[in-house]
DOTIVEX-829492 format. One line per 4 residues: number of its first residue (from 1); their letters; for each residue x, y, z of C-alpha. Coordinates in pm, 1 decimal, padded with zeros to 6 digits. Layout:
BEGIN
NUM> A> X/Y/Z  ...
This chain:
BEGIN
1> MKSK> 16469.0/14594.9/11223.5  16659.6/14665.1/10903.5  16824.8/14371.4/10728.5  17200.5/14376.3/10667.0
5> NEKI> 17147.3/14466.0/10301.3  16899.0/14745.2/10382.6  17154.7/14904.1/10615.3  17397.1/14932.3/10322.5
9> FFPF> 17176.1/15192.7/10156.1  17128.2/15404.7/10469.3  17456.2/15606.9/10452.5  17402.6/15686.4/10084.3
13> DLIA> 17054.5/15822.0/10159.6  17208.0/16033.6/10437.3  17471.2/16169.4/10197.3  17189.3/16265.8/09958.3
17> FALS> 17004.6/16435.8/10246.9  17310.8/16641.6/10338.1  17380.6/16740.1/09978.1  17015.1/16832.6/09922.9
21> KIEK> 17024.6/17081.3/10210.6  17331.6/17246.2/10059.4  17182.7/17253.2/09709.6  16853.1/17397.2/09832.9
25> KSKF> 17034.7/17697.9/09981.7  17274.7/17743.3/09689.6  17267.5/18060.0/09479.2  17533.2/17979.0/09221.2
29> QKIP> 17280.9/18020.4/08936.7  17136.3/18352.8/08821.1  16796.1/18225.7/08934.5  16834.6/18008.1/09248.8
33> RYIL> 16728.9/17645.0/09208.8  16483.1/17682.8/09495.9  16293.2/17948.2/09299.1  16298.0/17743.9/08977.5
37> AKKN> 16169.6/17434.7/09157.3  15891.4/17626.2/09330.6  15776.0/17813.2/09019.0  15781.9/17509.0/08789.4
41> LEVI> 15601.8/17282.7/09035.9  15331.6/17545.5/09082.4  15271.3/17536.7/08705.9  15242.1/17156.8/08706.3
45> LKRE> 15028.1/17123.8/09019.0  14821.3/17444.3/08979.3  14863.1/17521.9/09349.7  15120.5/17637.0/09599.4
49> VTEE> 15378.8/17375.7/09686.9  15483.4/17285.5/10039.3  15833.2/17295.4/10182.0  15814.8/16917.9/10229.0
53> EIDS> 15750.1/16876.6/09856.8  16043.5/17101.5/09769.2  16261.9/16912.9/10018.3  16169.6/16590.5/09837.0
57> VFFF> 16257.9/16739.4/09498.3  16605.0/16837.8/09620.6  16653.5/16504.3/09797.9  16566.8/16293.0/09495.1
61> HTLY> 16783.3/16509.6/09271.9  17091.6/16467.8/09491.2  17007.8/16098.9/09543.1  17003.2/16064.4/09163.2
65> LVQL> 17359.3/16202.0/09150.8  17468.2/15963.0/09426.5  17301.9/15671.7/09248.8  17474.8/15748.3/08920.3
69> ITFK> 17790.7/15639.5/09102.1  17656.6/15371.9/09336.7  17339.2/15213.8/09194.3  17495.5/14955.0/08964.7
73> PLMK> 17759.1/14833.4/09218.2  17487.8/14806.2/09485.6  17261.2/14584.5/09274.9  17431.9/14281.9/09429.3
77> YGAE> 17308.3/14406.6/09768.9  16946.7/14462.9/09671.9  16925.8/14769.5/09450.4  16702.4/14653.8/09167.6
81> IITD> 16504.2/14740.8/08857.7  16145.6/14615.2/08851.9  15982.6/14558.9/08513.8  15665.7/14421.3/08362.6
85> EKEE> 15778.3/14102.0/08187.0  15548.0/14154.1/07888.0  15663.1/14514.6/07835.1  16028.3/14412.2/07862.9
89> KNLL> 15991.7/14124.2/07616.4  15811.5/14340.7/07361.6  16079.6/14609.5/07372.6  16358.2/14352.2/07356.0
93> YQIR> 16196.3/14190.9/07049.3  16182.1/14526.8/06870.8  16543.7/14604.4/06965.7  16666.4/14275.4/06820.7
97> NKGV> 16440.5/14297.1/06517.2  16529.2/14645.4/06395.2  16627.6/14873.3/06682.3  16412.0/15133.3/06859.4
101> ICVS> 16388.7/15495.7/06959.9  16316.6/15563.5/07327.6  16198.7/15888.9/07483.2  16211.5/15983.7/07847.7
105> AHLG> 16240.5/16285.6/08076.5  16477.8/16417.9/08341.2  16281.3/16208.9/08586.1  16381.2/15942.1/08838.2
109> IPES> 16696.6/15767.7/08720.4  16647.9/15700.2/08346.0  17003.2/15566.0/08308.4  16904.3/15259.5/08514.1
113> ASIL> 16692.0/15121.8/08227.7  17005.6/15074.0/08019.5  17138.9/14811.0/08260.8  16872.8/14559.2/08160.6
117> FTEK> 16920.4/14591.5/07788.0  17298.2/14626.1/07764.7  17322.2/14297.8/07957.6  17114.3/14143.3/07676.0
121> GAEI> 17338.0/14267.7/07399.2  17188.4/14605.5/07308.5  17392.8/14915.9/07237.1  17239.9/15239.0/07368.0
125> FVLV> 17304.1/15586.3/07229.7  17167.3/15895.7/07402.8  17161.2/16251.5/07271.7  17293.6/16474.4/07549.5
129> ENLK> 17355.8/16842.6/07607.3  17714.9/16960.6/07585.2  17730.5/17118.7/07931.3  17926.1/17439.3/07990.2
133> SKIQ> 18087.5/17305.3/08307.3  18386.2/17080.9/08236.3  18340.1/16904.9/08572.4  17972.8/16829.0/08495.8
137> NIFF> 18064.0/16702.8/08149.0  18322.2/16464.1/08290.9  18092.1/16343.8/08570.7  17789.9/16269.8/08351.9
141> SRTR> 17995.1/16124.8/08068.0  18177.2/15879.2/08295.2  17875.5/15776.7/08501.1  17651.8/15728.5/08197.7
145> KSFG> 17916.9/15515.9/08032.1  17929.7/15303.3/08348.3  17559.7/15226.8/08287.8  17641.4/15117.8/07933.5
149> LNPL> 17527.8/15437.6/07761.9  17706.5/15598.3/07467.1  17651.4/15977.1/07498.1  17632.0/16171.2/07170.0
153> TSFK> 17645.2/16551.0/07168.4  17512.9/16606.5/06815.9  17204.2/16493.8/06626.0  17422.9/16434.2/06320.2
157> KMVE> 17617.4/16165.2/06507.4  17289.7/16001.8/06610.6  17177.4/15984.4/06246.4  17513.7/15843.7/06139.5
161> EIKS> 17483.5/15571.1/06404.0  17138.3/15473.4/06276.5  17260.4/15466.9/05916.3  17545.9/15236.6/06013.6
165> GSRN> 17289.2/14975.9/06123.9  17011.0/15003.0/06379.6  16956.2/14639.6/06484.6  17027.5/14571.7/06852.8
169> KIFV> 17047.9/14946.1/06916.4  16843.1/15190.8/07123.8  16844.4/15562.0/07041.3  16743.0/15775.1/07339.6
173> FLVD> 16609.4/16131.0/07369.4  16525.5/16317.3/07691.9  16247.0/16533.2/07553.2  16105.6/16728.5/07847.4
177> RPIP> 16345.2/17019.9/07787.8  16306.4/17211.4/07459.7  16598.5/17228.0/07217.6  16642.3/17448.9/06906.0
181> NSKD> 16368.1/17400.2/06644.5  16130.3/17235.1/06891.8  15757.8/17237.1/06812.0  15492.3/17438.6/06992.4
185> IEIF> 15290.3/17226.4/07235.2  15052.0/17257.0/07526.7  15158.8/17079.3/07844.2  15025.3/17120.4/08198.9
189> GEKS> 14771.7/17359.5/08046.6  15051.1/17595.5/07935.0  15226.6/17677.8/07608.7  15570.5/17524.8/07575.5
193> KMTD> 15797.1/17352.1/07323.0  15915.5/16994.0/07268.2  16134.1/16835.3/07004.8  15981.3/16608.3/06742.1
197> LPFR> 16318.7/16459.4/06641.4  16224.3/16109.2/06764.3  15932.8/16097.4/06521.0  16130.2/16244.7/06233.7
201> LSSK> 16377.8/15960.9/06275.9  16098.1/15709.5/06327.5  15940.6/15811.7/05995.2  16267.4/15817.7/05802.0
205> FNLK> 16413.2/15489.9/05930.5  16093.7/15300.6/06015.7  16181.6/15260.0/06383.3  15922.6/15226.2/06659.7
209> VFGV> 15913.4/15479.2/06944.0  15878.2/15379.1/07309.4  15828.6/15595.6/07616.0  16035.0/15487.0/07916.0
213> SAVR> 15997.8/15599.5/08276.8  16224.3/15482.4/08562.3  16112.6/15607.0/08905.7  16140.9/15481.0/09263.2
217> DSKL> 15889.6/15214.0/09358.0  15748.2/15392.0/09661.3  15434.3/15586.7/09747.7  15600.4/15748.6/10049.8
221> KIPP> 15815.7/16020.0/09894.0  15692.4/16323.6/10086.7  15863.4/16413.6/10312.3  16191.4/16255.8/10197.8
225> RTSV> 16314.5/15965.3/10407.4  16574.5/15692.5/10415.6  16426.2/15376.9/10268.3  16527.7/15069.0/10075.6
229> SNWK> 16247.2/15162.9/09833.1  16467.6/15452.7/09718.1  16678.4/15181.2/09555.9  16393.0/14992.3/09387.9
233> IKLK> 16342.7/15141.3/09041.3  16016.3/15066.8/08863.1  16043.8/15067.9/08486.0  15745.9/15160.0/08269.9
237> IREI> 15762.8/15098.1/07894.3  15493.9/15218.3/07652.5  15484.2/15208.7/07273.6  15411.0/15558.8/07143.5
241> ESFR> 15253.3/15612.0/06804.0  15246.5/15989.8/06761.4  15408.4/16313.7/06870.5  15091.7/16402.8/07059.5
245> DMVR> 15104.6/16070.6/07247.4  15466.6/16143.7/07340.6  15370.6/16481.5/07488.5  15090.3/16321.6/07691.6
249> FIER> 15320.5/16040.6/07813.2  15583.5/16288.4/07935.6  15318.1/16512.2/08091.9  15157.1/16222.8/08279.9
253> EIYE> 15483.9/16074.6/08406.2  15609.5/16410.4/08536.9  15275.7/16493.9/08700.5  15248.2/16155.9/08873.7
257> NYVE> 15611.8/16159.8/08991.1  15678.2/16532.5/09021.6  15910.3/16512.6/09323.3  16147.2/16297.0/09116.2
261> WNPF> 16151.5/16540.5/08825.8  16442.5/16778.8/08769.9  16270.7/17121.5/08754.5  16590.4/17328.9/08756.3
265> FIFP> 16538.3/17472.6/08409.5  16373.8/17781.3/08260.6  16089.9/17649.5/08044.3  15864.7/17861.3/07821.6
269> FTKI> 15598.2/17812.8/08091.6  15818.8/17908.9/08385.1  15619.4/18191.7/08543.2  15927.1/18379.2/08662.7
273> CQE> 15995.7/18469.2/08298.9  15666.9/18651.6/08283.0  15708.8/18858.4/08598.7
């Protein structure tokens, strides 16, 4: 029998289910999201993907959107962020000592990590894409700010913020999607590109780089299902010493949690580009 608190999450999971079915059938993009998800997952997994796996990808993506609005308010009912105490203390020490650079991917719910550190006095700045859709810009800007994030749409503004003083600040980059002037890399056995901006800043301002992953603490993600574990976010924090280590960290986290990754993007390795 579900506890009273567990029942609170049930309708939000159902909303995500309903939205995922709509999104899966949508064709508002030039290349439908279903095709992008299928092609990109086949590159990562080196095999055909099942419909259950694709269903999970769409479910966790729409759940992510729902949780951007509801996760923080529902923490008083049992939504939580699970961390390793030693990892958390080490990162917090570096934040207070000089500030840090954090890298992550469009994976899980990365915004959730900010809750822990803003409550302890840190300011968090994240470099974000200036989306073409006005509605999307408003939605992501407002929800990210509700998590305590300060979205910046230009690298220049990020540099200015560091120069103004980096102590008690976190500077965040989502690096799984290439941006202009990204470096050539190999990931998932394929040629692609990834920005090295975090390490350029690290070298110039003597800031440490940490990889952060925030995914649901559940091993039962395929097929998608309603579960309180959808609201338990496990935070992984790793110090990263080189650009190569960053690539491997992102590759490993996406591979191990692929149904929580957002694959709706045309990467250099997306096979549809080569057909």
